[in-house]
PAZAPA-4460 file (N, C-alpha, C; in steps of 0.05 Angstrom, whole numbers, plus 32768, in hexadecimal, padded with zeros to 4 digits):
% residues 280
    n_x    n_y    n_z   ca_x   ca_y   ca_z    c_x    c_y    c_z   seq   type   mol
   7F80   8431   83C7   7F73   8436   83AA   7F57   8444   83B3     1      M     A
   7F54   845B   83A7   7F37   8465   83AE   7F20   8454   83A2     2      K     A
   7F0A   845B   83A9   7EF3   844B   83A1   7EED   8451   8381     3      K     A
   7EF0   846D   837E   7EEB   8473   835E   7EFE   8465   834D     4      D     A
   7F19   8462   8356   7F2C   8457   8344   7F29   843A   833F     5      Q     A
   7F1D   842C   8356   7F18   8411   8351   7F04   840B   8343     6      L     A
   7EEB   8417   8342   7EDA   8419   832F   7EDA   841C   8312     7      L     A
   7EEE   842E   830F   7EF8   8434   82F3   7F05   841D   82E9     8      T     A
   7F17   8410   82F7   7F26   83F8   82ED   7F15   83E1   82EB     9      R     A
   7F02   83DC   82F6   7EEE   83C9   82F6   7EDD   83C9   82DC    10      L     A
   7ED7   83E2   82D7   7EC5   83E9   82BE   7ED9   83E2   82A5    11      L     A
   7EF2   83EC   82A8   7F06   83EA   828E   7F0B   83CD   828B    12      T     A
   7F0E   83BA   829C   7F13   839E   8298   7EFA   8393   828E    13      R     A
   7EE2   8399   8295   7EC9   838D   828D   7EC7   8391   8271    14      R     A
   7ECC   83AC   8267   7ECA   83B1   824A   7EDF   83A2   8239    15      R     A
   7EF5   839F   8248   7F08   838F   8235   7F00   8375   8231    16      A     A
   7EF6   8367   8247   7EEC   8349   8242   7ED6   8349   822E    17      L     A
   7EC4   835B   8231   7EAB   835E   821C   7EB3   835F   81FF    18      I     A
   7EC9   8370   81FE   7ED2   8376   81DE   7EE1   835C   81DB    19      A     A
   7EF1   834F   81E8   7EFF   8337   81E2   7EED   8320   81D9    20      G     A
   7ED5   831E   81EA   7EC1   830A   81E4   7EB8   830E   81C9    21      A     A
   7EB1   8328   81C3   7EA2   832E   81A7   7EB6   8329   8192    22      G     A
   7ED1   832E   8197   7EE8   832B   817E   7EE7   830A   8178    23      A     A
   7EE4   82F9   818D   7EE8   82E0   8189   7ECD   82D5   817D    24      V     A
   7EB6   82DE   8183   7E9A   82D7   8177   7E9D   82DD   815A    25      G     A
   7EA6   82F8   8156   7EA7   8303   8139   7EB8   82F2   8128    26      A     A
   7ECF   82E9   8133   7EE1   82D7   8124   7ED1   82BC   811C    27      A     A
   7EC3   82AF   8130   7EB7   8294   812C   7EA5   8299   8118    28      A     A
   7E94   82AF   8119   7E79   82B5   8105   7E8B   82B5   80EC    29      T     A
   7E9E   82C5   80E7   7EAB   82CC   80CF   7EB6   82B1   80C1    30      A     A
   7EBE   829C   80D3   7EC9   8285   80C6   7EB0   8272   80B9    31      G     A
   7E96   8272   80C9   7E7F   8262   80BC   7E76   826C   80A4    32      V     A
   7E75   8289   80A1   7E6D   8296   808B   7E82   828E   8070    33      I     A
   7E9B   8291   8074   7EAD   828B   8060   7EAB   826F   8058    34      T     A
   7EA5   825D   806B   7EA6   823E   8064   7E8E   823D   8051    35      T     A
   7E74   8246   805A   7E5E   8242   804A   7E60   8251   802D    36      V     A
   7E6B   8266   802E   7E6A   8276   8016   7E84   826E   8001    37      T     A
   7E95   8260   800F   7EAC   8257   7FFE   7EC0   826F   7FF6    38      G     A
   7EC4   8286   8004   7ED5   829B   7FFF   7EF2   8293   8002    39      D     A
   7EFA   827B   800F   7F14   8278   8012   7F1A   8269   8027    40      G     A
   7F31   8265   8030   7F36   8258   804B   7F35   826A   8062    41      P     A
   7F2A   825D   807B   7F29   826C   8093   7F40   8278   809F    42      V     A
   7F44   828F   80A0   7F5A   829C   80AD   7F59   82A6   80C7    43      T     A
   7F3E   82AD   80CC   7F37   82B4   80EA   7F3C   82A0   80FE    44      S     A
   7F3A   82A3   8116   7F3C   828F   812B   7F25   8282   8130    45      A     A
   7F25   8268   8131   7F0C   8258   8131   7F00   8258   814F    46      P     A
   7EEA   824F   814F   7EDB   8250   816A   7EE8   823E   817D    47      A     A
   7EE9   8246   8196   7EF5   8239   81AA   7EEF   821B   81AD    48      A     A
   7F00   8209   81B6   7EF8   81EE   81BC   7F0C   81DA   81B3    49      G     A
   7F13   81C5   81BF   7F28   81B0   81BA   7F25   81A8   819B    50      P     A
   7F0A   81A7   818F   7F08   8199   8174   7F0B   81AD   815D    51      Q     A
   7F0E   81C8   8161   7F09   81DD   8152   7F25   81DE   8140    52      A     A
   7F1D   81DB   8126   7F38   81E1   8112   7F32   81F1   80FA    53      R     A
   7F49   81F8   80F1   7F48   820A   80DB   7F41   81FB   80BE    54      S     A
   7F2B   81FC   80B1   7F22   81E9   809F   7F1E   81FB   8084    55      V     A
   7F2A   81EE   806F   7F25   81FD   8054   7F0A   81FF   804C    56      K     A
   7F02   8215   803F   7EE5   8213   8038   7EDD   81FE   8027    57      S     A
   7EEF   81F5   8012   7EE9   81E1   7FFF   7EDA   81C7   800D    58      S     A
   7EE2   81C2   8024   7EDB   81AB   8032   7EBD   81AC   8039    59      A     A
   7EB1   81C3   803A   7E95   81C7   8040   7E85   81CB   8027    60      Y     A
   7E90   81CC   800E   7E7C   81CF   7FFA   7E6C   81B8   7FF4    61      R     A
   7E54   81C0   7FEA   7E43   81AA   7FE8   7E4B   8198   7FCF    62      L     A
   7E46   8181   7FD2   7E4B   8169   7FC2   7E2F   8162   7FB3    63      Q     A
   7E2B   8158   7F9C   7E12   814F   7F8F   7E0C   8138   7FA1    64      P     A
   7DF1   8139   7FA4   7DDE   8123   7FB5   7DD5   8110   7F9C    65      V     A
   7DDE   80F8   7F9E   7DD2   80E2   7F89   7DBE   80CE   7F96    66      T     A
   7DBC   80D1   7FB1   7DAB   80BA   7FBD   7D8C   80BF   7FBE    67      G     A
   7D86   80D8   7FB9   7D6A   80DE   7FBE   7D53   80DB   7FA5    68      Y     A
   7D63   80D8   7F8A   7D4F   80D6   7F75   7D45   80B6   7F73    69      G     A
   7D33   80B5   7F61   7D29   8097   7F5D   7D41   8086   7F4E    70      P     A
   7D44   806D   7F56   7D5A   805F   7F47   7D55   805B   7F26    71      P     A
   7D6B   805E   7F19   7D6C   8059   7EFB   7D60   8041   7EF4    72      R     A
   7D4C   8044   7EE1   7D43   8026   7ED6   7D54   801C   7EC3    73      A     A
   7D59   8003   7EC4   7D6A   7FF6   7EAD   7D5D   7FFD   7E93    74      A     A
   7D6C   8003   7E7E   7D69   8009   7E68   7D57   7FF0   7E5A    75      P     A
   7D3E   7FF6   7E4C   7D2F   7FE4   7E44   7D37   7FD9   7E27    76      R     A
   7D35   7FBE   7E25   7D41   7FB0   7E10   7D2C   7FA8   7E00    77      R     A
   7D2F   7FAF   7DE2   7D18   7FA3   7DD2   7D1C   7F85   7DC8    78      T     A
   7D06   7F7A   7DCC   7D05   7F5A   7DC0   7D10   7F57   7DA4    79      L     A
   7D1E   7F45   7D9F   7D26   7F3D   7D85   7D12   7F23   7D7F    80      V     A
   7D00   7F2A   7D6C   7CEB   7F16   7D66   7CF0   7F06   7D4C    81      R     A
   7CE8   7EEE   7D4B   7CED   7EDE   7D34   7CD5   7EE3   7D1E    82      R     A
   7CBF   7EEC   7D24   7CA8   7EF3   7D13   7C99   7F0B   7D1F    83      E     A
   7C89   7F1A   7D0F   7C7E   7F31   7D13   7C61   7F27   7D22    84      A     A
   7C59   7F35   7D38   7C3F   7F32   7D44   7C2B   7F3B   7D2D    85      P     A
   7C14   7F28   7D2D   7BFF   7F2C   7D17   7BE6   7F37   7D23    86      L     A
   7BE8   7F34   7D43   7BCF   7F40   7D51   7BDA   7F51   7D69    87      K     A
   7BC9   7F58   7D78   7BCF   7F65   7D8F   7BBC   7F5B   7DA5    88      V     A
   7BCE   7F5A   7DBF   7BBD   7F51   7DD3   7BB1   7F68   7DE4    89      S     A
   7B98   7F65   7DEF   7B8B   7F7E   7DFE   7B6E   7F70   7E0A    90      G     A
   7B69   7F7E   7E1E   7B4E   7F78   7E2A   7B36   7F80   7E17    91      R     A
   7B25   7F72   7E15   7B0C   7F78   7E06   7B0F   7F78   7DE9    92      G     A
   7AFE   7F84   7DDE   7AFF   7F83   7DBF   7B0F   7F9A   7DB6    93      R     A
   7B2C   7F93   7DB6   7B3E   7FA8   7DAD   7B45   7FA4   7D90    94      T     A
   7B4A   7FB9   7D81   7B53   7FB6   7D66   7B68   7FCE   7D5F    95      M     A
   7B77   7FC9   7D4E   7B8B   7FDB   7D46   7B8E   7FE6   7D2C    96      V     A
   7B89   8000   7D22   7B8A   800A   7D05   7BA6   8012   7D01    97      L     A
   7BB0   800A   7CE6   7BCA   8011   7CE0   7BC9   801B   7CC0    98      T     A
   7BDA   8030   7CBF   7BD8   8038   7CA0   7BF8   803F   7C99    99      F     A
   7BFC   8034   7C81   7C19   8033   7C76   7C1F   8043   7C5F   100      D     A
   7C37   8048   7C5D   7C44   8056   7C46   7C44   8076   7C47   101      D     A
   7C37   807F   7C58   7C2F   80A0   7C58   7C4C   80AB   7C63   102      G     A
   7C48   80C5   7C69   7C2D   80D2   7C66   7C29   80DF   7C49   103      P     A
   7C10   80E4   7C41   7C0F   80F0   7C2A   7BFA   8108   7C31   104      D     A
   7BFE   811F   7C29   7BEF   8137   7C2F   7BD4   8136   7C1E   105      P     A
   7BCD   8123   7C0D   7BB7   8122   7BFE   7BA1   8111   7C0F   106      R     A
   7BAC   80FE   7C22   7B97   80EA   7C2C   7B9D   80E8   7C4B   107      F     A
   7BB4   80EC   7C55   7BBA   80E7   7C73   7BAB   80FD   7C82   108      T     A
   7BA9   8117   7C7E   7B98   8129   7C8C   7B7E   8120   7C91   109      P     A
   7B6F   8113   7C79   7B55   810F   7C7D   7B4F   80F5   7C90   110      D     A
   7B66   80E0   7C8C   7B64   80CA   7CA1   7B67   80D8   7CBF   111      I     A
   7B79   80E8   7CC2   7B7D   80F6   7CDC   7B64   8100   7CE5   112      L     A
   7B57   810E   7CD4   7B3C   811F   7CDC   7B27   8108   7CE5   113      D     A
   7B26   80F5   7CD8   7B14   80DF   7CDB   7B1A   80D4   7CFA   114      T     A
   7B34   80CC   7CFE   7B3C   80C2   7D15   7B36   80D7   7D2E   115      L     A
   7B3A   80EE   7D27   7B35   8101   7D3E   7B18   8105   7D45   116      A     A
   7B09   8104   7D31   7AE9   8108   7D36   7AE3   80F0   7D48   117      E     A
   7AEA   80D7   7D46   7AE5   80C6   7D57   7AF7   80BE   7D6E   118      Y     A
   7B09   80CD   7D6F   7B1D   80CF   7D88   7B2C   80B1   7D8A   119      D     A
   7B35   80AA   7D73   7B44   8090   7D6F   7B5D   8092   7D68   120      V     A
   7B70   8083   7D72   7B8D   8085   7D6C   7B92   806B   7D5C   121      R     A
   7BA5   8071   7D48   7BAF   8060   7D34   7BCD   805E   7D2F   122      A     A
   7BD8   8049   7D22   7BF2   804D   7D1C   7BF9   8051   7CFE   123      M     A
   7C0C   8060   7CFA   7C14   806B   7CDF   7C31   8060   7CDE   124      F     A
   7C36   804E   7CC9   7C52   8045   7CC3   7C5A   8054   7CAB   125      F     A
   7C6D   8067   7CAE   7C72   807D   7C9B   7C8C   8071   7C8A   126      V     A
   7C8F   807B   7C70   7CA7   8078   7C67   7CB8   8092   7C65   127      C     A
   7CD3   808B   7C68   7CE2   80A4   7C6D   7CE4   80B8   7C56   128      G     A
   7CE2   80AD   7C40   7CE5   80BF   7C27   7CC5   80D0   7C28   129      E     A
   7CB4   80CA   7C32   7C9A   80D6   7C34   7C9A   80EA   7C4B   130      M     A
   7CAA   80EA   7C5D   7CAA   80FA   7C74   7CB4   8119   7C6C   131      V     A
   7CC9   811C   7C5C   7CD0   8134   7C54   7CB6   814A   7C4E   132      A     A
   7CA3   8140   7C40   7C8D   8150   7C38   7C77   814E   7C4B   133      G     A
   7C7E   813E   7C64   7C65   813B   7C73   7C6B   813E   7C90   134      G     A
   7C7F   8150   7C96   7C89   8152   7CB1   7C70   815D   7CC4   135      R     A
   7C5E   8170   7CBB   7C4C   817C   7CCA   7C36   8161   7CCE   136      R     A
   7C34   8153   7CBC   7C20   813B   7CC3   7C2B   812A   7CD9   137      L     A
   7C42   8123   7CD5   7C4F   8114   7CED   7C4F   811F   7D03   138      L     A
   7C52   8139   7D08   7C4F   814A   7D22   7C33   8146   7D2E   139      A     A
   7C20   814C   7D19   7C07   8148   7D21   7BFD   812D   7D2A   140      R     A
   7C08   811B   7D1B   7C05   80FC   7D27   7C0C   80F8   7D44   141      M     A
   7C22   8102   7D49   7C2F   80FE   7D65   7C1D   8113   7D77   142      A     A
   7C19   8127   7D71   7C08   813A   7D83   7BED   812C   7D8B   143      E     A
   7BDB   811F   7D77   7BC5   8115   7D7A   7BC6   80F8   7D88   144      E     A
   7BDC   80F1   7D91   7BE1   80D5   7D99   7BE3   80BB   7D8B   145      G     A
   7BE3   80BF   7D6C   7BEC   80AA   7D5D   7C04   809E   7D61   146      H     A
   7C0E   8086   7D5D   7C27   8079   7D56   7C31   807E   7D3C   147      V     A
   7C46   8087   7D3E   7C58   808B   7D20   7C6D   8074   7D23   148      V     A
   7C6C   8064   7D0A   7C7D   804D   7D0A   7C91   804C   7CF5   149      G     A
   7CA4   803A   7CF1   7CB8   803C   7CDC   7CB1   8029   7CC6   150      N     A
   7CAD   8034   7CAD   7CA5   8021   7C98   7CBB   8020   7C81   151      H     A
   7CD4   8027   7C8A   7CEA   8029   7C7C   7CEE   8042   7C6A   152      T     A
   7D03   8048   7C5F   7D08   8063   7C4F   7CF6   8060   7C36   153      W     A
   7CFB   804D   7C20   7CEF   804A   7C06   7CDC   8033   7C02   154      S     A
   7CD7   8026   7C17   7CC3   800F   7C11   7CCF   7FFA   7C05   155      H     A
   7CE9   7FF1   7C07   7CF2   7FDA   7BF3   7CED   7FBF   7C04   156      P     A
   7CF3   7FAC   7BF3   7CED   7F8F   7BFC   7D09   7F86   7C10   157      L     A
   7D08   7F87   7C26   7D1D   7F85   7C3B   7D2B   7F6A   7C36   158      L     A
   7D20   7F55   7C2B   7D2D   7F3D   7C28   7D40   7F3B   7C14   159      T     A
   7D41   7F52   7C01   7D52   7F54   7BEA   7D6A   7F67   7BF3   160      R     A
   7D6C   7F73   7C0B   7D7F   7F86   7C0F   7D94   7F79   7C23   161      L     A
   7DAA   7F85   7C26   7DBD   7F7C   7C38   7DB7   7F84   7C53   162      T     A
   7DC3   7F7B   7C66   7DC3   7F87   7C84   7DC6   7FA5   7C86   163      R     A
   7DDE   7FAF   7C77   7DE2   7FCC   7C79   7DCC   7FDA   7C6C   164      R     A
   7DC3   7FCF   7C54   7DAE   7FE2   7C49   7D93   7FDE   7C5A   165      Q     A
   7D90   7FCC   7C67   7D74   7FCB   7C78   7D7B   7FDE   7C91   166      I     A
   7D90   7FDE   7C9D   7D94   7FF4   7CAF   7D91   8011   7CA7   167      R     A
   7D9A   8013   7C8D   7D9C   802E   7C85   7D7C   8039   7C7D   168      S     A
   7D6E   8024   7C74   7D4E   802A   7C72   7D42   8030   7C8C   169      Q     A
   7D48   8021   7CA0   7D3C   8027   7CBA   7D44   803E   7CC4   170      M     A
   7D5E   8040   7CC8   7D6C   8054   7CDA   7D65   806F   7CCD   171      E     A
   7D69   8073   7CB1   7D5F   808E   7CA7   7D42   8094   7CAD   172      R     A
   7D30   8084   7CB0   7D12   8089   7CB3   7D10   8091   7CCE   173      T     A
   7D1E   8082   7CE1   7D1D   8087   7CFF   7D27   80A4   7D02   174      S     A
   7D3A   80AB   7CF5   7D46   80CA   7CF8   7D32   80DB   7CED   175      D     A
   7D25   80D5   7CD7   7D12   80EA   7CCD   7CFB   80EC   7CE0   176      A     A
   7CEF   80D4   7CEB   7CD9   80D1   7CFB   7CE2   80E6   7D16   177      I     A
   7CF6   80E2   7D1D   7CFF   80F1   7D36   7D01   810B   7D2F   178      E     A
   7D0B   8113   7D1B   7D0E   8131   7D13   7CF4   813F   7D10   179      D     A
   7CDF   8133   7D05   7CC7   813C   7D02   7CB2   813A   7D1D   180      A     A
   7CB2   8124   7D2D   7CA5   8122   7D44   7CB1   8124   7D61   181      C     A
   7CCB   8126   7D5F   7CDA   8129   7D75   7CE0   810F   7D8A   182      G     A
   7CD7   80F8   7D7D   7CDF   80DF   7D87   7CE2   80C9   7D74   183      E     A
   7CF6   80B7   7D78   7CF9   80A1   7D68   7CE2   8089   7D69   184      R     A
   7CDD   8080   7D52   7CC6   806C   7D4E   7CCF   8054   7D61   185      P     A
   7CB8   8045   7D6C   7CBC   802C   7D7C   7CB0   8017   7D6D   186      E     A
   7CA7   801A   7D59   7C97   8004   7D45   7CA7   8007   7D2A   187      W     A
   7CA5   7FEF   7D1C   7CAA   7FEE   7D01   7C9D   7FD7   7CF2   188      F     A
   7C9A   7FDB   7CD8   7C8C   7FC6   7CC9   7C9D   7FC3   7CAD   189      R     A
   7C9E   7FAC   7CA6   7CB1   7FA7   7C8D   7C9D   7FA8   7C77   190      A     A
   7CA2   7FB8   7C5E   7C93   7FBB   7C4A   7C8D   7FA1   7C3E   191      P     A
   7C73   7F9C   7C38   7C68   7F85   7C2A   7C67   7F70   7C40   192      Y     A
   7C6B   7F72   7C58   7C6D   7F5F   7C6E   7C83   7F4B   7C69   193      G     A
   7C9A   7F50   7C5C   7CAF   7F43   7C58   7CC2   7F44   7C6C   194      A     A
   7CC4   7F35   7C7F   7CD8   7F39   7C96   7CEF   7F24   7C95   195      W     A
   7D04   7F27   7C9C   7D1C   7F17   7C9E   7D2A   7F1D   7CBB   196      N     A
   7D3C   7F07   7CBE   7D4B   7F07   7CD6   7D59   7F23   7CDC   197      R     A
   7D63   7F2D   7CC8   7D72   7F44   7CCC   7D60   7F61   7CD4   198      A     A
   7D47   7F5E   7CC8   7D32   7F72   7CCB   7D2D   7F72   7CE9   199      A     A
   7D29   7F5C   7CF4   7D21   7F58   7D10   7D35   7F63   7D22   200      F     A
   7D50   7F5C   7D18   7D65   7F5E   7D2E   7D6D   7F7E   7D2A   201      Q     A
   7D6C   7F89   7D14   7D72   7FA5   7D0F   7D60   7FB6   7D1D   202      L     A
   7D44   7FB1   7D1B   7D2F   7FBE   7D25   7D2D   7FC0   7D40   203      G     A
   7D36   7FA7   7D4F   7D38   7FA7   7D6D   7D52   7FB9   7D75   204      A     A
   7D67   7FB9   7D64   7D81   7FCA   7D6D   7D78   7FE9   7D69   205      E     A
   7D64   7FEE   7D5A   7D5C   800A   7D56   7D48   800F   7D67   206      L     A
   7D3F   7FFC   7D7C   7D2C   7FFF   7D91   7D0E   7FFE   7D88   207      G     A
   7D05   7FF0   7D70   7CEF   7FF1   7D67   7CE2   7FD1   7D66   208      M     A
   7CC9   7FCF   7D6B   7CBD   7FB6   7D6C   7CAB   7FB2   7D51   209      E     A
   7CAD   7F97   7D45   7CA3   7F95   7D2B   7C83   7F91   7D32   210      P     A
   7C70   7F96   7D1C   7C55   7F93   7D1F   7C4B   7F88   7D01   211      L     A
   7C42   7F75   7CFD   7C32   7F6C   7CE5   7C16   7F77   7CE4   212      G     A
   7C03   7F69   7CD8   7BE8   7F6E   7CD9   7BD8   7F54   7CD8   213      W     A
   7BBF   7F56   7CDE   7BAD   7F3E   7CDC   7B9D   7F43   7CC5   214      T     A
   7B92   7F56   7CC1   7B7D   7F5A   7CA9   7B89   7F70   7C95   215      L     A
   7B8A   7F6A   7C7E   7B95   7F7A   7C67   7B7B   7F85   7C59   216      D     A
   7B75   7F9B   7C5A   7B5E   7FA7   7C4B   7B5D   7FA6   7C30   217      T     A
   7B78   7FA0   7C20   7B7B   7FA4   7C04   7B76   7FB9   7BFB   218      L     A
   7B73   7FD1   7C06   7B70   7FEC   7BFE   7B83   7FF3   7BEA   219      D     A
   7B9B   7FE7   7BE6   7BAF   7FF0   7BD4   7BA5   7FE4   7BB1   220      W     A
   7B92   7FD3   7BB5   7B88   7FCA   7B9E   7B6E   7FDC   7B91   221      T     A
   7B69   7FEE   7BA7   7B52   8000   7B9F   7B39   7FEF   7B96   222      T     A
   7B30   7FDF   7BAA   7B18   7FC9   7BA2   7AFE   7FD7   7BA8   223      P     A
   7AFD   7FF2   7BB0   7AE5   8002   7BB6   7AE0   8006   7BD4   224      G     A
   7AD2   801C   7BDB   7ACD   8023   7BF6   7ABE   800A   7C08   225      V     A
   7AA9   8005   7BFC   7A9B   7FEF   7C07   7AA7   7FD4   7C0F   226      R     A
   7AB9   7FCD   7BF9   7ACB   7FB6   7BFC   7ADA   7FB9   7C13   227      S     A
   7AE6   7FD0   7C13   7AFD   7FD2   7C2A   7AEF   7FD4   7C44   228      I     A
   7AD6   7FE2   7C48   7ACA   7FE1   7C63   7ABD   7FC7   7C66   229      A     A
   7AB4   7FBA   7C56   7AA8   7F9E   7C5D   7AC0   7F8A   7C69   230      N     A
   7AD6   7F8C   7C59   7AF0   7F7A   7C63   7AF7   7F81   7C83   231      R     A
   7AF3   7F9A   7C89   7AFD   7FA3   7CA4   7AE5   7F97   7CB5   232      V     A
   7ACC   7F9F   7CAD   7AB5   7F96   7CC3   7AB2   7F7B   7CC5   233      E     A
   7AB4   7F6B   7CB1   7AB0   7F4E   7CB2   7ACC   7F3E   7CC1   234      H     A
   7AE3   7F4B   7CBB   7AFA   7F43   7CCA   7AFE   7F4A   7CE4   235      G     A
   7AEE   7F5D   7CEE   7AF3   7F66   7D0A   7AF3   7F50   7D20   236      A     A
   7B05   7F50   7D32   7B08   7F43   7D4A   7B1B   7F4A   7D60   237      A     A
   7B19   7F40   7D73   7B2C   7F50   7D8A   7B49   7F49   7D82   238      P     A
   7B5A   7F5A   7D83   7B76   7F59   7D7C   7B80   7F5D   7D60   239      G     A
   7B6B   7F61   7D51   7B73   7F65   7D33   7B80   7F7B   7D29   240      V     A
   7B92   7F7C   7D1B   7BA7   7F92   7D10   7B98   7F97   7CF4   241      V     A
   7B8E   7FAD   7CEF   7B87   7FB2   7CD2   7B9E   7FC3   7CC3   242      V     A
   7BA5   7FB8   7CAC   7BB3   7FC6   7C9A   7BA3   7FD7   7C84   243      L     A
   7BA9   7FF1   7C85   7BA1   8004   7C72   7BB8   8013   7C64   244      S     A
   7BB4   8028   7C53   7BC8   8037   7C47   7BC0   8053   7C44   245      H     A
   7BCF   8066   7C4D   7BC9   8082   7C48   7BDB   808F   7C30   246      D     A
   7BED   807E   7C22   7C00   8088   7C0D   7C00   8073   7BFB   247      A     A
   7C13   8078   7BE9   7C1A   8065   7BD4   7C07   8062   7BBD   248      G     A
   7BF7   8072   7BB6   7BE7   8072   7BA1   7BCA   8081   7BA8   249      G     A
   7BB7   807C   7B9B   7B9B   808D   7B9F   7B90   8080   7BB8   250      D     A
   7B8D   808C   7BCF   7B87   8080   7BE8   7B69   808D   7BF2   251      R     A
   7B5F   8099   7BDC   7B43   80A8   7BE5   7B2F   8091   7BEB   252      S     A
   7B2E   807B   7BE1   7B1E   8062   7BEC   7B25   805C   7C09   253      Q     A
   7B3B   805D   7C0F   7B42   8055   7C2B   7B3A   806B   7C3F   254      S     A
   7B3E   8083   7C32   7B2E   809A   7C47   7B10   8098   7C49   255      V     A
   7B02   8090   7C36   7AE4   8090   7C35   7ADC   8075   7C44   256      R     A
   7AEB   8060   7C41   7AE4   8046   7C50   7AEA   8049   7C6B   257      A     A
   7AFE   8058   7C77   7B00   805C   7C94   7AE9   8068   7CA0   258      L     A
   7ADF   807C   7C91   7AC9   8090   7C9B   7AB1   8079   7C9C   259      R     A
   7AB0   8066   7C8F   7A98   8051   7C90   7A9C   803D   7CA6   260      R     A
   7AB3   802F   7CA6   7AB5   8018   7CB8   7AC1   8021   7CD6   261      Y     A
   7AC9   8039   7CD8   7AD0   8042   7CF7   7ABA   8045   7D06   262      L     A
   7AA7   8052   7D01   7A91   8054   7D11   7A82   803A   7D17   263      P     A
   7A84   802A   7D02   7A74   8010   7D05   7A89   7FFE   7D18   264      E     A
   7AA1   7FFF   7D1B   7AAF   7FF4   7D2D   7AAB   7FF9   7D4B   265      L     A
   7AAA   8016   7D4D   7AA4   8021   7D67   7A8A   801A   7D71   266      L     A
   7A74   8017   7D60   7A5C   8013   7D66   7A5A   7FF6   7D6D   267      D     A
   7A6D   7FE4   7D63   7A65   7FC7   7D69   7A77   7FC1   7D84   268      S     A
   7A82   7FD5   7D91   7A8E   7FD1   7DA8   7AAC   7FCD   7DA7   269      G     A
   7AB7   7FD2   7D91   7AD5   7FD0   7D90   7AE3   7FE6   7D9A   270      Y     A
   7AF8   7FE2   7DA7   7B0B   7FF5   7DB2   7B25   7FFC   7D9F   271      H     A
   7B23   8010   7D8F   7B3C   8010   7D7B   7B4D   8023   7D88   272      V     A
   7B6A   8015   7D89   7B7E   8025   7D98   7B99   801D   7D8C   273      T     A
   7BAE   8023   7D9A   7BCA   801C   7D94   7BD2   8007   7DA6   274      V     A
   7BE9   7FF7   7D9D   7BEF   7FE3   7DAE   7C08   7FEF   7DC4   275      P     A
   7C0C   7FDF   7DD8   7C22   7FE5   7DEA   7C3D   7FD3   7DE2   276      R     A
   7C54   7FE0   7DEA   7C6A   7FD1   7DE6   7C72   7FBE   7DF6   277      R     A
   7C82   7FAB   7DF1   7C8D   7F95   7E01   7CAC   7F95   7E00   278      H     A
   7CB5   7F96   7E1B   7CD2   7F92   7E1B   7CD9   7F7D   7E2A   279      Y     A
   7CF9   7F75   7E23   7CFF   7F5F   7E2F   7D07   7F64   7E4F   280      A     A
***
């Protein structure tokens, strides 16, 4: 065999080897892409090796990973109380202002304005039947950091109602508050402070904590602005919960009294705030 013919054969064989290796590499690469993208089962030859197998693409699809998020906390359970707390605990000279029966477009905005002026948060126990005309006021309460509580739908004496009627009064009001504020209430107060076992149990079932009061301003008797303000100033003490009203009658005295006693409380070193929830 001549030298030129031998060289030609060697070159031809080398080209064939290179082409074969390229085909095997291309087939292996095509298998990986198909597996990752999930285009279907691998039909090309797998990469060489004793453990290489033809695997369906579904075996490589990503599965949801659940082990990297924070563990879910156990659902918080509301305490079923036998009586409503009349005071709140807290450090220092802490007091809570509460307003019942609203919202009322004649008086509630002025109360909110005064609270905003002094950067104070309060609690508003609203009646469901009043919410229809005061949705914007409830939204403002929530936006400004006040607590919106449940004061039943029509302010009845709960001790004269059946269990089903009490649930309806509470549940309808919670629904109305959620519709206006975006959140369900976490606190409730019985009208007239008339509690019973059913009220405590149903309130807890609806996720609400009861709250009474320490000091009644008696503003509902319209005793005069000075009388209301003096009652608050003389009764002030750490943990005191003050009861006032922003609806249910002419509450102009309540509005003016707040403007008088609130700065006095703050100047005396009281921290006027809202309470924290306690769970089982």
